[in-house]
C-alpha positions as CSV (number, residue, x, y, z in Angstrom):
1,X,-11.3,-9.0,21.1
2,X,-13.2,-12.3,20.5
3,X,-14.1,-13.1,17.0
4,X,-17.6,-15.2,16.6
5,X,-17.7,-14.7,12.7
6,X,-14.6,-14.9,11.2
7,X,-11.7,-17.3,11.3
8,X,-7.9,-15.7,10.9
9,X,-4.6,-16.2,11.4
10,X,-1.9,-13.7,12.0
11,X,0.9,-13.7,9.3
12,X,3.8,-12.3,11.7
13,X,3.8,-10.8,15.2
14,X,4.2,-7.3,13.7
15,X,1.3,-7.0,11.0
16,X,-1.0,-8.8,8.7
17,X,-3.6,-11.6,8.9
18,X,-5.3,-14.1,6.6
19,X,-9.2,-14.6,6.9
20,X,-10.6,-18.0,5.4
21,X,-14.0,-19.3,5.0
22,X,-15.6,-15.7,4.8
23,X,-17.6,-15.1,1.2
24,X,-16.9,-11.2,1.3
25,X,-19.7,-10.6,-1.6
26,X,-22.5,-11.8,0.9
27,X,-21.2,-11.2,4.2
28,X,-23.5,-10.2,7.1
29,X,-23.2,-7.0,8.8
30,X,-21.7,-8.9,11.7
31,X,-19.0,-10.4,9.7
32,X,-18.0,-6.9,8.3
33,X,-18.1,-5.5,11.8
34,X,-15.5,-7.8,13.1
35,X,-13.6,-7.7,9.6
36,X,-13.3,-4.0,10.6
37,X,-11.9,-4.5,13.9
38,X,-9.1,-6.8,12.7
39,X,-8.1,-4.6,9.9
40,X,-7.6,-1.8,12.6
41,X,-5.5,-4.1,14.7
42,X,-3.5,-6.2,11.9
43,X,-3.2,-3.3,9.3
44,X,-3.3,-5.9,6.1
45,X,-5.9,-8.3,5.7
46,X,-5.8,-11.1,3.1
47,X,-9.2,-12.9,2.1
48,X,-8.4,-16.1,0.0
49,X,-11.1,-17.9,-2.1
50,X,-13.0,-14.7,-3.5
51,X,-14.3,-15.0,-7.0
52,X,-14.9,-11.6,-7.9
53,X,-15.4,-9.9,-11.3
54,X,-14.4,-6.2,-11.5
55,X,-17.7,-4.6,-10.4
56,X,-18.1,-7.1,-7.5
57,X,-14.5,-6.4,-6.7
58,X,-15.5,-2.7,-6.3
59,X,-18.6,-3.3,-4.3
60,X,-16.8,-5.3,-1.8
61,X,-13.8,-3.0,-1.4
62,X,-16.5,-0.3,-0.8
63,X,-16.9,-1.7,2.7
64,X,-13.7,-0.1,3.7
65,X,-14.5,3.3,2.4
66,X,-15.3,5.4,-1.0
67,X,-13.2,3.6,-3.9
68,X,-11.5,6.3,-5.7
69,X,-9.5,6.3,-9.2
70,X,-5.7,5.7,-9.3
71,X,-4.4,9.3,-11.1
72,X,-2.4,7.5,-13.8
73,X,-4.6,5.1,-15.1
74,X,-8.0,4.8,-17.1
75,X,-8.9,1.7,-15.3
76,X,-11.2,-1.3,-16.8
77,X,-13.8,-0.4,-19.3
78,X,-16.4,-2.4,-17.2
79,X,-15.4,-1.0,-13.7
80,X,-12.9,2.3,-14.5
81,X,-12.1,2.7,-10.6
82,X,-10.2,-0.9,-10.9
83,X,-6.9,-1.2,-13.0
84,X,-4.9,-3.9,-14.1
85,X,-1.5,-4.6,-13.1
86,X,0.4,-7.0,-15.5
87,X,3.9,-8.3,-15.9
88,X,4.3,-10.7,-18.9
89,X,6.8,-13.2,-19.0
90,X,9.1,-11.1,-21.1
91,X,9.2,-8.1,-18.9
92,X,11.7,-7.7,-16.3
93,X,10.5,-4.3,-14.7
94,X,7.7,-4.8,-11.7
95,X,5.3,-2.2,-10.6
96,X,5.7,-1.4,-7.0
97,X,9.2,-2.3,-6.4
98,X,10.6,-0.6,-3.2
99,X,9.3,-0.2,0.1
100,X,6.4,2.6,-0.1
101,X,3.3,4.1,0.8
102,X,0.9,4.5,-2.5
103,X,0.3,7.9,-3.7
104,X,1.7,10.0,-1.1
105,X,2.5,12.9,-3.9
106,X,-1.3,13.7,-4.0
107,X,-2.7,16.1,-1.5
108,X,-5.4,13.7,-0.2
109,X,-3.3,9.8,-0.6
110,X,-5.7,7.1,-0.4
111,X,-6.3,5.9,3.1
112,X,-6.3,2.0,1.9
113,X,-5.4,0.0,-1.2
114,X,-7.1,-3.2,-2.4
115,X,-5.1,-5.6,-4.3
116,X,-6.9,-8.9,-5.8
117,X,-4.8,-11.7,-7.6
118,X,-6.1,-12.9,-10.7
119,X,-3.1,-14.7,-12.1
120,X,0.0,-15.5,-10.2
121,X,3.6,-17.4,-11.0
122,X,4.1,-20.8,-9.9
123,X,6.6,-19.3,-7.2
124,X,7.7,-15.8,-6.5
125,X,5.7,-12.5,-6.8
126,X,5.3,-12.4,-3.1
127,X,4.5,-8.8,-1.5
128,X,5.9,-7.7,1.9
129,X,4.4,-5.4,4.3
130,X,5.4,-3.4,7.4
131,X,4.1,-1.7,10.3
132,X,4.8,1.9,10.4
133,X,3.4,2.0,14.1
134,X,6.4,0.0,15.4
135,X,8.7,2.1,13.2
136,X,7.8,5.2,15.0
137,X,7.6,3.7,18.3
138,X,11.2,2.4,17.9
139,X,12.7,6.0,17.6
140,X,14.3,7.4,20.6
141,X,12.3,10.3,22.4
142,X,15.1,12.6,21.1
143,X,14.4,11.9,17.5
144,X,10.8,11.9,17.9
145,X,11.0,15.4,19.4
146,X,13.1,16.4,16.4
147,X,10.9,14.9,13.8
148,X,7.7,16.8,15.3
149,X,6.6,19.5,13.3
150,X,8.6,18.7,10.1
151,X,6.9,18.1,6.9
152,X,8.1,16.0,3.6
153,X,7.7,16.9,-0.1
154,X,6.7,14.2,-2.0
155,X,6.9,14.1,-5.7
156,X,6.2,11.9,-8.8
157,X,9.6,13.1,-10.0
158,X,11.4,10.9,-7.3
159,X,9.5,7.9,-9.1
160,X,11.1,8.9,-12.5
161,X,14.4,9.3,-10.9
162,X,14.7,5.9,-9.6
163,X,11.1,4.7,-8.7
164,X,8.5,2.6,-10.3
165,X,7.8,5.1,-13.2
166,X,11.5,4.7,-14.7
167,X,9.8,1.1,-15.7
168,X,6.5,1.8,-16.9
169,X,7.6,1.8,-20.7
170,X,8.8,-1.6,-20.5
171,X,5.6,-2.7,-18.7
172,X,2.0,-3.9,-19.6
173,X,0.7,-1.1,-17.3
174,X,-0.6,1.8,-19.4
175,X,-0.2,4.8,-17.4
176,X,-2.0,8.1,-18.7
177,X,-3.3,11.4,-17.6
178,X,-1.0,13.0,-14.9
179,X,1.9,11.0,-16.1
180,X,3.2,13.9,-18.1
181,X,3.0,16.3,-15.1
182,X,4.8,16.5,-12.0
183,X,2.6,16.0,-9.0
184,X,3.9,17.1,-5.4
185,X,2.5,17.6,-2.1
186,X,3.9,18.0,1.4
187,X,2.6,15.9,4.5
188,X,3.7,15.9,8.1
189,X,6.8,13.6,8.6
190,X,5.0,12.0,11.4
191,X,1.5,11.3,10.8
192,X,-1.5,10.8,13.3
193,X,-3.8,7.8,12.5
194,X,-7.3,9.4,11.8
195,X,-9.1,6.4,13.7
196,X,-6.7,5.5,16.7
197,X,-4.5,8.4,17.0
198,X,-1.1,6.6,17.0
199,X,1.7,8.1,15.1
200,X,3.7,6.7,12.1
201,X,7.0,7.6,10.4
202,X,5.2,9.1,7.0
203,X,8.1,9.0,4.4
204,X,9.1,6.5,1.9
205,X,12.1,5.8,-0.6
206,X,10.0,6.0,-3.7
207,X,8.2,9.1,-3.4
208,X,9.8,11.6,-0.8
209,X,12.1,14.0,-2.1
210,X,13.2,16.1,0.9
211,X,12.2,17.7,4.1
212,X,10.2,20.8,3.4
213,X,12.6,23.9,3.9
214,X,15.9,21.8,3.8
215,X,18.0,21.1,0.7
216,X,18.5,17.7,-0.7
217,X,21.7,17.1,1.0
218,X,20.6,18.0,4.2
219,X,17.5,15.8,3.8
220,X,19.1,12.6,2.8
221,X,20.9,11.6,5.7
222,X,17.8,11.9,8.0
223,X,15.3,10.2,5.7
224,X,17.9,7.5,4.8
225,X,18.1,6.6,8.5
226,X,14.4,6.6,8.5
227,X,14.1,4.4,5.7
228,X,16.0,2.1,7.5
229,X,13.9,2.1,10.5
230,X,10.8,1.3,8.4
231,X,12.4,-1.8,6.7
232,X,13.5,-3.5,10.0
233,X,12.4,-7.2,9.4
234,X,10.8,-7.6,12.9
235,X,8.2,-5.0,11.3
236,X,7.2,-7.0,8.7
237,X,5.6,-9.9,6.9
238,X,5.4,-11.6,3.8
239,X,2.3,-12.9,1.9
240,X,2.6,-15.4,-0.9
241,X,-0.3,-15.2,-3.4
242,X,-2.6,-17.5,-5.1
243,X,-5.2,-16.6,-7.4
244,X,-8.7,-15.1,-6.1
245,X,-7.0,-13.5,-2.7
246,X,-8.3,-9.9,-1.9
247,X,-5.9,-8.1,0.1
248,X,-6.6,-4.6,1.9
249,X,-4.3,-2.6,3.8
250,X,-3.9,0.6,5.7
251,X,-2.2,3.0,3.6
252,X,-1.5,5.5,6.5
253,X,-0.2,2.5,8.9
254,X,1.5,0.2,6.5
255,X,4.4,0.3,3.7
256,X,4.7,-2.4,1.1
257,X,7.1,-3.7,-1.6
258,X,6.4,-6.3,-4.5
259,X,9.3,-8.6,-4.9
260,X,10.4,-9.1,-8.5
261,X,11.6,-12.6,-8.4
262,X,9.4,-14.2,-11.1
263,X,10.8,-13.5,-14.4
264,X,9.6,-15.6,-17.4
265,X,6.0,-16.1,-15.7
266,X,2.9,-13.8,-15.9
267,X,1.1,-12.3,-13.0
268,X,-1.9,-10.0,-13.1
269,X,-3.6,-8.1,-10.1
270,X,-6.5,-5.9,-9.8
271,X,-6.1,-2.8,-7.7
272,X,-8.1,-0.3,-6.2
273,X,-7.9,2.8,-4.0
274,X,-10.0,3.9,-1.1
275,X,-10.4,7.6,-0.6
276,X,-8.7,9.0,2.4
277,X,-8.3,12.2,4.1
278,X,-5.4,14.8,4.3
279,X,-2.8,13.7,6.4
280,X,-2.2,15.6,9.8
């Protein structure tokens, strides 16, 4: 596609693009049409230079779909659909460590996630992204046939056993509501993207408990192999944050990982979820 209204630069051969010179709060329909086309192609987009308060942020992100609420946070008083992720200088735990897809333990996970940088450390705190189309395409035909029809169980209990929730008591992120319950959902292990029909591997190490109908012992060898496939360096990009960057990524086609390498410095991000559809 020839882009007339936006200037963008790919971040790697596999995934990601940075779009500069666009004021998202005042963008025209023509600009948004090109952003949506680029988003479908590059999976994760980054927009530097966006000065957005929580209300304006939710309005901008709504161009990607209805903005929902994260089930474990009450959100900001002025905009409950936005919640703040903060790591203070004295803290060592980091929200979002480990490769994952957001909120897969929900019956209907968000179709996209948005992250806005409020305060960033002088170095470190990058986020990695991986292309799940490429991870699936790299599998052998025999393994694709084996995976067809399988479903995976995703659970918040996995997070408590070694994922993000383990560190929440040490963080400035205050989780609430469902935090005292175990949420579980089963989804196709191979998911079909609702727009382009491409297939992705839809499991992750932070949330996937087991393959439905299999024991944990039977599930883990296959799941661990799939995690390795998803995390191959040639399927990834790495984004170095600065303040006032908005990122939006496709929660069906991407996984991400927040790098925890900035102890002694403060980092604050605003996060939003875009309502999706049941995985098929």
